[in-house]
N, C-alpha and C positions, 0 to 999 in steps of 0.2 A: 504492500498498499505505499507505503514512503517512498519507493524509488517512481513508482506510478505517479503520484504527487508531485515531487519534485524535480523528476529528470528533465520536463520541458525547461521551465524555468532556470535549470542550468545547461543545458543545451545551447538555450538562446543567449545565456551570459556569455560562453565562450564561445560563439560563432561573434557578437559584438567586440569581444575582445581581440582577436584574430584580426577581425576587419579594420580595427583603430591602429593594430600595429602595423599593417599593411598598405595603410594609408587607402582603402578603399573607399570608393565613393560613388552612390546611385545617383542615377540620373532619372529626374523624370521625363515622359513622351509628352510631346506637344502634340494636340489634336489640329488637324489640319488638311480642310480639304477632304473630310472625312477619314484620313488617315493621321498614323502616328509618325513623328517625325521625333528628332530628336535636337534640343539645343546645343549652339555651340558649348563647349565645356572645356578648360582645361583639363589636361588629365595627369591627376598626381601623380608621383615616378617616387613611389616609398621603395626601402630597399628592400625587403624583404621580399614585395612582391615583383621586384625584378630578377632576384635571385630564384624566385621558384617559378618563375614564369607565368605568375597569374596574374589574369586579368582585373588591372587597378579600377576598372570600371564597368558598372554594371545596367543597365536600362531598367526601367521599372513601368511597365506597361500597365494599365488601371484595368482589371481580371473581368470588372463589366463597367464601359462609360454611360452605362445609363444611374448607377447608383457605387460608385467604390470609393474606398480612404486608400490614402496613399502618404507615405511620412519616409521619406530618403532618408534620415541620419538613423533610423531602424529599421530600415528596408521591410517595413511592413506594408503590405499591399493586399486588402482583401473588401470584396463584396459587401456592400450595406444593404440588411433588410428593411424595409421602409415602413412605419406607421407600426411600430412593434407595441403592444400593452407592457407596458412595465411592469405591471401591478398584477399579471396574470401568469406566474412561472411557467406553467405551460407552452403557452405560446412564445415567452422570451426563449426558454431555455431549448426549443424547437428551432427557435431565429438564429441564438449564437450556436448552433452546430456549422451551421452553412453560411458563418461571418460574425459582422457588427450588426450591431441593430439600431435601428436611427427611432428615436421617442416617439408613441404617435401624441402628437397634439403639437409637437414643436414643429421648427418652420424647418424646410428644405433649402438647399442652396442658392444665394441670387433672390431669395422673399425680402433679404434685409432684417430679419429676426434671429430669434438665441435656436441653434441647431446643437440636439443632445444625442451624441452617439456613445454605446455601452458595450463592450466586451467582457463581464465581471463576473456573472452568476453562474450557481452550480447547485444540483439538488443534494448532491450529499461532500461531503469534506474530499475524498479521496479523486473524486470527480474531476476537482479544480483545473486538472492540465485540459479536461477535454475541450472547457467553456471560454476560457480569458485567454490562448497562447497567443494572438494576434497583436495584444497586447500589453506583453509582458515586458516591454524593455520601455514603455510609456513614461518612468520614470528618467529615465534619462536624456528626456526634452527639457530642452533651457530655454531663457526668453531669445526672440526671434529664431526661432528653430521654426521650421516648413510645414506646413500640414496642408495635403491636396486633396480635396473634393472634386469626385468627376461625379456630374449631372447633366443627364439628359444630354448627353456628347457634350458638354461643356466642361473647362477646368476654372476650379475655384481656387485661392488660393490663401492660406492663413499664416501667420504669424504667432507663435506662441509670445503670452503677457505674463504666464504666469501657472500656480499650481496649488491643491490645497487638499490636503487630507483630512475625513470628515468619518463622523462614526455614518453606518449604514441607513440609520433612522431621521438622519438628516436630508430629508428629500425635496427641501426648498430651492435648490440648484434648479432643478427639473422646471418650474415656473419662473426665471428670471425673467425679467423687465430690461430689454436695452434698446439703445435707441442708436445701435449701428450693428453689424453682422458681428455676429457672438455665436461661436464653436466651443462646445463642453467635451470632451471627452474622460471616461469613465471608465475605471478598471480595480479590480479588488488590490488589494494592500494589506499588510506585506504581501512580495509574492509568493504562489502557493496558499494564500488564506483567502478567508474571506470574512477575517476581523473588521479591516477600515475600507472607505474607497479612495482611493487616488482621482484628481480631479485634475485636468489639463484644461485652462483657460485659453482662447486663443481667437483674433478678430481678422477679419476679414484685408487685405492688400487692397489697396484701390487699383483699378485698372489704370 
């Protein structure tokens, strides 16, 4: 049970550690003329990457242009299930098996309101690894890190402005009022548990 619960967090941490040492960079594809193209980026020249002939740049193409989340820093790339009732365990557990969940009643990208996405819940402690693997490294996001949402074939870019750890009972963040397009990402905290909730806050970057 211990191995099942903590293997995935350990694996993700190890991959992140290695990528940091080889200076690997993830690049998000742009949608142009209904096709994905890559922005011109400087390729990092890490010594370890060169020594082991590892490609220092990897392209992240959203798994579903209709609704996906891509976070370059932690190489997260997942489909978003829309209009998921966060109060109905059966519904949201089924959604989290397929990707990240968009909370019913919150805004969609481009609408100018508060968007709430989560990948945090589980039915039993030993199943934590089944549901929140996508957001395991969310805590590594810092101010100004990029989060990309793809919705109906369009890309929306957000910059992180902060984070907070709260109790599961603190649900007031779901109904946040805002005068700008605001994104909240939620996952369990600490890793491999369901004790607390880690919230990442981001705002949309003006085009």
